Every structure is written in C-alpha cells, then in structure tokens.
N, C-alpha and C positions, 0 to 999 in steps of 0.2 A: 325691345332691344334683346338680342340674344346674349347670353353669358359666354364670355370667352373660355375656352377650355385649353388645357395643356396636355400633351401626351404624357401618359403615365410612365414612371421609370420602370424599366424591366427589372423585376426582383432578381432575376438570375444573373444580371450583369456583374454583381459583386462576386458570384461564384466563378463566372468565366474569367474574371480579371482580378482575382484576389492578389494580394501583395506578394505572395510567395510562389505564384504560378510559374514564373520563369525559372526560379531555383528548383522547383519540383520537376519541371520538364527536363531540365539539364541533368538532374540526378537520375531520372528514369532513362534518358537516352544513353547515359554513360554507365548504366548498371550499378549506380551508386546509392539507390534508395534503400536505406537500411530497415525499412518497415514492410510488413506483410510478407516476410519470408516464409517459405513453407516448411513446416516440420513434418517429416514423413516417417516418424517412429514415435514410440512412447517417450515422455519426458524422463530425462536421466542425466547423469554426469557426462555421458557421451551419447550424442543423438545422431540421427540422420537428417540432414537439412538439405533439401533439394538434391537428393542423391549422393551426398557426400557424408563421410563420417566427420563429426565436428565436436570438439570439446565444448560443453555447454557452460558458459560462465555468465548466463543472462536469465536464469530461471528463478522464480520465487518458490520452487518446489523445495523449501529449505530442509525438510527432513527426509526427502526422497520417498515419501509415502504414497505417491501416485502409483508406484510399481509394486507396493507391498500386497502380497496375495490376500491377506486378511481384509484390506480396504477394497480390493477389487471384488472379492467374494461377497462382502457386505453390500456393494452396489448391485451385484447380480441378484442377491436374495431379495432386495428391495424392489428391483425391477420385476422379478418373478411374482412377488406378492401384490404389488400395487400397480403394475403396468408402467408405461412409459411417461405418464404424466397424470395429474389429478384434475386438470382442466377447470380449475376454479381457484379463487383466492382463499387465503387462510380463513377469512371471515365467514365464507359460505361453505363450499364443499371441499376445501383444500387442506384440511388438517387431518393427518394420519397419526397413528401412535408414535411413529419414529420422529415426526416433527416435535411432538411433546417431549419424548425422551431426550432428544438432542437439546432442547431448551433446558431441561432439568440437569443434564450433564454439564452444559455450559455454565449455568448458574453455580453448580457445585465447584467446578474448576476455578471459576473467577472469584468464588466465595462471596457471591452477592445473593440478594433475596430472589432474584428472578432474571430471566433473559428472554428476548424475543428474536426469532430467526426470520431473516428476510431472504429473498430469492438471489440477490447479489449483495456485495459489500457496498456498492454504490448507492443501492436503494436503502440500505441501513442507515447510512449517513444522511442522505437527503430526507428520509422519512422521519428519522429522529429529530433533526433540527427543525423541520417544517411543523412537527407536532408540538414541540415544547416552547418554540419561540413565536412571537407575534409582532405586529408593527410597533407596539409600544416598548419593545425590549431592545436591548443592545447585545451584540455578539462580538467578541474580540478574538481574532484569529491570527496566528503566525502567518507570515507571508509565504512560508514553505508548506503550509497545510495542503493536504491532498485536494484535488479539484472537486471531488464529491462534497467535501465539507463546505468549500466556498459556494457551490451550487446550492446546497441546502440552506446556507445562510441567506442567499438571495431570495430563494423560494419562500423563506419564512416571512419576509417583509420587515425583519428586524433591522435596526441600524447596525451597519457593519463597520467596525473600526479595526483595521488590520495593523499589525506592528511588524517591524523589521525582524527577520528571522533570528530567533534565539537572543534577541536583545532585551534583556530584562528591564532596563531603564525605559525602553519604548513601550513595553507592556504596562509598566506602572503609569506612564503618561496616559495611555488609552483608558486605563481603569479610573484614573482621576477625571478624565473627560466624561466617561460613561456615568459616573456618579451623578452628573447634572442632567442626564438624558431622561431620567424617570424610567419606571419599568424594571423588569429583571435584567440581570447581567450574566452572561455565559461566556466563559473563556474556553477556547477549543485549541488543543495542540496535538500533534502527532507524538506517539510514543517512540517511533523510529521514523525519521523523515525518509520517504521513499527514494528520492533522487540522491540526496547527500549521504544517507546512511548514518546520520548523526542523531543524537538524543537531545530532548529539551532539557534545560536546567529545571527538572520537575520539582525539586524541593523548593526552589524560589518561586516557581509558578504557583504551587500550593499555597505558600506563604502569602503571596500577593493577593491571590484570589480570596483567601479568608479575610485578609486585612480590609479588602474593599467590598466584602459581602457578595462576591460572585460565585456562581456555581461553576464547576469544572468538568470538562469532558476530554478524554484522551482517546485518540484513534490508535488502537493497538494492532492495526492490520499487519504490520511488519514485526510486531513484538510477540504476539500470541504464538506459542509453540517455539519460541526462541529464547526469550529472556526471562530471568527469574528461576528460582529453584524448582518451581512447579511448571514453568513455562507460561505463566500467566500474563507476562508482558512487562513493559517498563514500569508500570505502577507497582508491581510486585518487587521488581529489581530494586527500586528505590525505597521499598518498604512503606509506600504511601497508598496502599489499596483502599484503606478506610477514608482517605482524604479526597479521593476522586469520586465524583458523583455519578458519572456515566462512562462506561468503557465500550468501545466498538472493536469488533474483530471480524476477520474474514476467513472464509473456508478455501480460498484460492491460493493461499500460500502454504503454510505448514500443514493445513488440514486436507490437502490433496483433493479438493473438490471445487464447488462454486456456491457462493452464498455469503451471507454476513449475519452478524448479530449485534445487539446492544444488550449490555448487562447493567443492572442497577437495582434501585429500590423497587419493590413490588408495585406500589402505587403508580410510580412513574411508567414502569414497563407496561402495566395493564392499561394505562391511559393511552399508550402508543397503539395498543391492539385495536383501539376503536377510533383513533384520530390520525395515524400515520398514513398518508395517501398512498405511498409507495407500497405499503403493506396491504392495505384494504383493496386497492384497485389493481394489483398485480397477481398473476397466477402464482400459486404456491411452488416452492422449490420442488423439482422433479424428484420422485422417490430414489432413483439411483444416486443422485447428488447428495441427498440427505443421508442415505444409508452410508455412503462413503465418509462423509463428514462425521457422522456418529461414531463410526469405527475408528477413525483417525483421532477423534477426541478421546476415546477410551485408551487408545495406545499412548497418547501423550500423558494421560493421567496415571497410567500404570508403568510405563516403560520409558517415559520421556527423558529424564535427566541425562543418561548416556548419549542420546541423540542430540540434545541441546548442547552438551559439552563438545561433541565431535564437530558439530556445525560451526561453533565459534572458534574451535582450534583451527579448522580449515580456513576461516576468515583471517585469523591472525597470521597464519602461514602465508596466504596469498598477499596480504597487505605488506608484510615484511619483504617478500620476494619482489614486489613491485617497487618498493622504496629502494631496495638494493640496486635496481635497474636505473635509478636516478629520477623516477617519475614522481610527480606531486600527487599524493593520495590524500583525499579528504579524511581528516581524523574524526572518529566517532564521538569524542568527548571523554570526560572523566567522571568518576564517581566521587562522592564527598570525601572518600579516604584517599583520593589521588589516583586510584587504579583506572586503567583504561576500560571504558564501557564498550566492549566489542559488539558489533552487530554483524549480520551476514551480508550487508551491502557495502562494497568496497569501490568507490568511484575514483577515477583518475581524472585530474583536471587537465583539459586540453586547451580551452579558451575559445578559439575561432570555430564557427560552425563548420565550415568547409573542411578544415583541418581534421575535425572530429570524424566527419563522414568518410574522408579519405582513409584515415587510420582505421576506422571500423571496417571498411571494405577490404583493406590489406590484411587485417587479422582474419576476416571471414574467409577470404580466399586461401589463407594458409592453414585454416582448420580450427579456429577459435571464434565462437560466438559470444558477444556481449551486447549490451544495450547502448545506444548512443542517445544522449539527451541534449537537444539544442533549443535555443530560444523559440517559443516562449515557455517551454517546460522548465528552463533555467534562465537566470538573468542574461542580458546581452553580454557577449564575450565571456560567457561562463559555461561553454559546452563541456560535457563530461562523457567519458566512457564509463558506463555503470556496470561493474561486475558484481555478481552475487554468487553465493556458495550454497552447497548442499552438504548435509551430514554424510551422504554416500560418495562424495568425491574421495578418491584415493590420492595419496601424495604423489604417486607416479603421474597421475593425470594433471595435477596442478604443476608439477615440475615441467611436464611436456609443454603445458600452456605457457608457462613463464619463458621456456626456451624459444617458443614461437614468437612471443611478445618481444623478447630480446633482440631477435633478428629483424623483426618488422620495424621496430622504432629506430633502427639505424638510418632509415630513410626519412625520419622526422627528427632531426638533431635539435630543434628548438624545444622539444619536450624535456630534454635532459640537461639543458644548459643551466 
C-alpha cells in the first residue's frame, strides 16, 4: 500500500501574502512609504534628501561628529594604514592596534575593568546575551527594550520574562517568579528607550535587582555621549555605575561610526572574547569605522561636556516648542531630585498608524524629516513621530522646523484637541 502524500506548503506564501502587504502596497502607490528614503548628502542638521534641502529631525548623529574633520581624518588614516577591511574575525586575523586602543579608551571612559568591541551594536547585544545566558537561566526584559536585546535573549535559550514598560511593580513580580526558575537571573533595561526617549527608573531597577540576587545590564546605545557629566550614559547620570554589571554602547549614534561595545568586569569581558558567537564568527569592524569611533571617543572624553549640554538644550527647546503647538509629547521622566531627565529623543504621540504616515509625508514634503514609528515598533494605536536632536542644530533651524510643523498640523486638528 502506498503512503498518501500531501503537497508541501510553499514557504514563500507567507512572504507574498503577509498581513501588511495591502497597507504597504497602498503606501508605495501613494508615495507615502516613510522608509528607505534616499539621503544624498552628509548627515547634519540640514541635509539633502531626494534632491531637496531638508531640516533633519530624525538622525542619531547626536553630537554632529560625523562631519567633524578630526573624525573624518582619523577614518582616512586608518583606511590608508590598514586598508578597506581586515577580512577576518577578531579571534583570528582581525585585531589591529586601533581595535585594542578603542577598547582601552572605552573601558577608561566607562570606568570599567575592560571592554569588547563588536562590528555592530546589534551584534554586541546578541553576542553578550548569548554568551552569558543559557537554557537554565532567566532573563527579565522591559517590553520597550531594543529588538537586539530581545533577539539575544531568545538566542541564549534562557527563560524570558518580560515586564510592562517601566512598571516597577511588574519587574518585581517577574523577579519573584524568576527566583523559582533556578539558574542565574539577568535584568536588562535600556538607558534611554529608543522610541519613547524616556529613561528607566534605574535606582529602583538596581534596588530590585540586588534584592532578588539578579545581575543587571543596561543598554546605553542612546545614552553614551549624551547623558552624565562624562557622557557615560544613564548609569552615570543616576550615579549608579558601580551597581550596573554590564553596559552596552554603540558607535552609530554619538560616536559617528558603526559598531558596538560591552563594558564590564575583565573576567566577564574576556569570557565573551572566546564565547560570543557574533564576535567570533563575524568579520572585525573595518578600520575606517574603528578609526572614526576611536577619534570620536577621544573627543567625547576631552571636549564632551559642552557638546552634551548643547544637545540637551536643543532637545528642551524643541520639546517646549512642540508642546506650545498643542502636541502631545512623550515626557522623558524625572531624576530623584524631581528635575527633568532630558534626552535627545522627542517623540510626538499621534495614535493611528495611517494618520502618523500622512503627517510624516506632509512634513517631509514641507521640508522637515523625522522618523515615524508604527505598530509593531510601538503598541497598537500608539504611533509616534520620533524627532531627535543634534548638538549642531542652530536655534534658527529649530524655529524654522517648528514653523513648518505649525502650518502642517492645521490639517490634522485631532492632534491638538
């Protein structure tokens, strides 16, 4: 008797008929797709996008160092000395003196025993979590944590216990449950949440982590080169550097390049050098990128405070301007003394996805670029227009942008009701 067979499911059917296909096609046909727009100039406060001069309110070039001659010259020097790439992993033939110097500079800046540099920030988070966690462990994440953190948690095989964004009672509940899981416990939060621009209640996170015997990792991707007197991130801002076990940072924001790092105790970092798969099995960061990041790090360590202050002043200025227009702006949170904890990310709450896309397009056509965040990047009906600032923005540029926004939102009356 022959066995019956059924036709296999076409693996690509879900690609051809995914749930957002009709929405994407409609956006493309109407010229409304806010993604993959062409930048045809260097990143800066004012850029050329698709042939038009545009005020940039959507870049993570927080300190404006991508255009700094010292950073560009450092990239050129690294290119000239080491070529376009090292064509190997750090473990094998991909370590150069500038990789080592950058790790030393970062450890000194973060005031940790050691640091390890990855080719991208995504790889830093994935590699770190995969290396230190295993199937017998539990990892507790804020629901607003960056996707790279969530992916790293899944790759590790550890039990994942997420808690509602910035809800400390929910964090404690997860810690209580994790105590019965067995194995180690790691709490992971962002220092600055990339979409909302708000900070965690880090003092309470530290307190709860210590109470329940958990280790703590803070993703400082949007905090390094921004927050704290030294620009070392939210951990420094709250005075809790010694209480945070691992800190992650990227080069693609304030450090004007591409790459990422993990900083912490020497034994832990050294273990990652032989166990983090995204470190071992990826090509080393290209010399030009490493050279640029190294110079940007040195600038932050020697000349950073005025740049940090200017950046956050620009963020306050734009936030107040948007509020005066009647828009709902996500608040960044407060410090223990009650002062506002400013960050360079200033999101406007829009609500419905299509409204956010139409608003984005109207602003783009009028000469202002910002980022639009729709579901699933944000919760359903929680669409945002995410603006972000640079230290190099001039007040005249921000005033012009606010004037354009004021005119555009007249066609969106529900935003100011």
